[in-house]
Z-matrix of the N, CA and C atoms (Angstrom, degrees):
N
C 1 1.442
C 2 1.526 1 109.55
N 3 1.314 2 117.17 1 141.87
C 4 1.457 3 121.94 2 -176.75
C 5 1.524 4 110.90 3 -77.39
N 6 1.315 5 114.38 4 155.43
C 7 1.456 6 121.66 5 176.99
C 8 1.518 7 109.58 6 -121.39
N 9 1.335 8 116.00 7 158.77
C 10 1.451 9 122.43 8 177.57
C 11 1.520 10 109.12 9 -119.39
N 12 1.334 11 116.41 10 136.50
C 13 1.460 12 121.26 11 172.97
C 14 1.526 13 106.69 12 -98.54
N 15 1.318 14 116.65 13 119.30
C 16 1.454 15 122.40 14 -176.08
C 17 1.520 16 107.80 15 -113.37
N 18 1.343 17 116.95 16 127.29
C 19 1.451 18 122.86 17 -178.73
C 20 1.516 19 109.70 18 -122.72
N 21 1.320 20 117.05 19 131.87
C 22 1.459 21 122.48 20 177.34
C 23 1.526 22 108.23 21 -81.59
N 24 1.337 23 117.92 22 114.01
C 25 1.464 24 121.51 23 -175.73
C 26 1.529 25 113.13 24 -109.67
N 27 1.335 26 117.72 25 -12.09
C 28 1.460 27 121.27 26 176.45
C 29 1.518 28 108.97 27 -125.37
N 30 1.309 29 115.86 28 150.57
C 31 1.451 30 121.93 29 -175.58
C 32 1.524 31 112.51 30 -68.44
N 33 1.319 32 115.23 31 153.10
C 34 1.459 33 121.57 32 177.45
C 35 1.530 34 112.24 33 -88.66
N 36 1.331 35 117.00 34 -0.57
C 37 1.464 36 120.01 35 176.37
C 38 1.511 37 109.75 36 -62.67
N 39 1.303 38 115.92 37 139.96
C 40 1.467 39 125.08 38 178.98
C 41 1.536 40 112.81 39 60.12
N 42 1.325 41 116.94 40 27.80
C 43 1.457 42 121.40 41 173.19
C 44 1.519 43 108.71 42 -96.71
N 45 1.320 44 115.48 43 160.81
C 46 1.458 45 120.35 44 176.59
C 47 1.528 46 109.79 45 -68.58
N 48 1.320 47 115.36 46 156.17
C 49 1.465 48 120.27 47 -177.14
C 50 1.519 49 112.19 48 -61.82
N 51 1.336 50 117.20 49 -36.70
C 52 1.457 51 118.58 50 -179.70
C 53 1.529 52 111.32 51 -68.68
N 54 1.334 53 118.33 52 -31.05
C 55 1.464 54 121.03 53 177.75
C 56 1.531 55 110.41 54 -71.05
N 57 1.326 56 117.41 55 -40.20
C 58 1.463 57 121.06 56 177.57
C 59 1.526 58 109.63 57 -64.13
N 60 1.323 59 116.98 58 -42.67
C 61 1.465 60 120.88 59 179.37
C 62 1.533 61 111.26 60 -64.52
N 63 1.325 62 116.84 61 -38.32
C 64 1.464 63 120.68 62 178.38
C 65 1.519 64 111.09 63 -65.24
N 66 1.333 65 116.93 64 -43.54
C 67 1.466 66 120.62 65 177.98
C 68 1.522 67 110.24 66 -62.27
N 69 1.320 68 117.15 67 -42.82
C 70 1.465 69 120.20 68 178.95
C 71 1.520 70 111.77 69 -64.55
N 72 1.330 71 117.47 70 -36.49
C 73 1.460 72 119.85 71 179.65
C 74 1.531 73 111.77 72 -68.18
N 75 1.320 74 116.47 73 -25.32
C 76 1.468 75 120.29 74 175.57
C 77 1.529 76 111.69 75 -84.74
N 78 1.321 77 118.09 76 -6.18
C 79 1.460 78 121.46 77 179.89
C 80 1.509 79 113.23 78 90.30
N 81 1.330 80 117.63 79 17.58
C 82 1.455 81 121.96 80 -178.97
C 83 1.527 82 108.57 81 -103.23
N 84 1.335 83 116.67 82 108.61
C 85 1.452 84 119.66 83 -176.63
C 86 1.524 85 112.89 84 -118.39
N 87 1.318 86 118.18 85 -31.63
C 88 1.456 87 121.79 86 179.79
C 89 1.522 88 110.07 87 -118.13
N 90 1.307 89 116.20 88 157.69
C 91 1.454 90 122.45 89 177.74
C 92 1.527 91 109.58 90 -59.61
N 93 1.311 92 117.21 91 138.09
C 94 1.469 93 125.83 92 -179.25
C 95 1.521 94 113.33 93 68.00
N 96 1.323 95 118.54 94 14.00
C 97 1.464 96 119.77 95 173.87
C 98 1.528 97 108.46 96 -79.53
N 99 1.326 98 115.81 97 147.54
C 100 1.464 99 121.63 98 -177.69
C 101 1.515 100 109.91 99 -126.26
N 102 1.308 101 114.77 100 155.38
C 103 1.454 102 121.16 101 176.09
C 104 1.519 103 108.95 102 -148.72
N 105 1.325 104 115.42 103 152.17
C 106 1.459 105 122.17 104 176.96
C 107 1.524 106 107.21 105 -104.59
N 108 1.325 107 116.73 106 124.89
C 109 1.460 108 122.30 107 -178.62
C 110 1.528 109 108.83 108 -127.92
N 111 1.319 110 117.72 109 152.07
C 112 1.471 111 120.41 110 176.92
C 113 1.526 112 110.59 111 -68.04
N 114 1.316 113 115.76 112 147.96
C 115 1.468 114 121.77 113 -179.95
C 116 1.521 115 108.86 114 -86.73
N 117 1.347 116 115.58 115 86.36
C 118 1.463 117 120.16 116 178.17
C 119 1.526 118 109.57 117 -134.69
N 120 1.313 119 116.18 118 178.92
C 121 1.468 120 120.51 119 -174.76
C 122 1.522 121 112.45 120 -66.32
N 123 1.322 122 118.47 121 -35.31
C 124 1.465 123 121.50 122 179.65
C 125 1.525 124 110.56 123 -64.66
N 126 1.320 125 117.10 124 -44.29
C 127 1.460 126 121.13 125 179.70
C 128 1.523 127 110.35 126 -66.74
N 129 1.323 128 117.77 127 -41.17
C 130 1.472 129 120.55 128 178.99
C 131 1.520 130 111.28 129 -63.22
N 132 1.329 131 117.68 130 -35.92
C 133 1.457 132 121.22 131 176.65
C 134 1.516 133 112.03 132 -65.00
N 135 1.329 134 116.78 133 -40.53
C 136 1.461 135 121.16 134 177.97
C 137 1.525 136 110.73 135 -66.39
N 138 1.326 137 116.39 136 -40.12
C 139 1.465 138 120.64 137 178.98
C 140 1.521 139 110.44 138 -64.15
N 141 1.314 140 117.05 139 -36.92
C 142 1.464 141 121.00 140 -179.66
C 143 1.530 142 111.26 141 -62.44
N 144 1.327 143 117.05 142 -35.70
C 145 1.464 144 121.26 143 -179.86
C 146 1.527 145 111.30 144 -66.52
N 147 1.339 146 117.19 145 -37.09
C 148 1.460 147 120.45 146 -176.18
C 149 1.530 148 111.80 147 -118.57
N 150 1.316 149 117.22 148 32.86
C 151 1.468 150 121.05 149 -175.53
C 152 1.524 151 112.70 150 -61.66
N 153 1.323 152 117.94 151 -28.37
C 154 1.462 153 121.39 152 -179.18
C 155 1.535 154 112.25 153 -79.46
N 156 1.321 155 117.86 154 -5.33
C 157 1.466 156 122.13 155 -178.01
C 158 1.525 157 113.37 156 -110.12
N 159 1.322 158 117.55 157 -13.71
C 160 1.457 159 120.55 158 -171.16
C 161 1.530 160 112.31 159 -124.18
N 162 1.337 161 114.48 160 162.58
C 163 1.458 162 122.78 161 171.15
C 164 1.513 163 106.77 162 -119.85
N 165 1.327 164 116.71 163 132.11
C 166 1.469 165 121.93 164 -174.72
C 167 1.519 166 108.60 165 -117.92
N 168 1.359 167 115.21 166 133.03
C 169 1.462 168 122.15 167 178.28
C 170 1.520 169 108.86 168 -132.91
N 171 1.320 170 117.02 169 155.43
C 172 1.462 171 121.41 170 172.05
C 173 1.527 172 107.66 171 -73.27
N 174 1.317 173 116.21 172 137.58
C 175 1.476 174 119.43 173 179.13
C 176 1.505 175 110.25 174 -119.79
């Protein structure tokens, strides 16, 4: 199964609470932090919520 590398490239300051919670649930807490997540529908839904804050690559 494929994995996705997700990197937080924009700050969480002045973001909505649900966007901050989504980033935290993906393991993204600091700027430029990265995490590897499975490529499934739940992860894609989370990425859609914070797509303007993250960079996604195939891992």
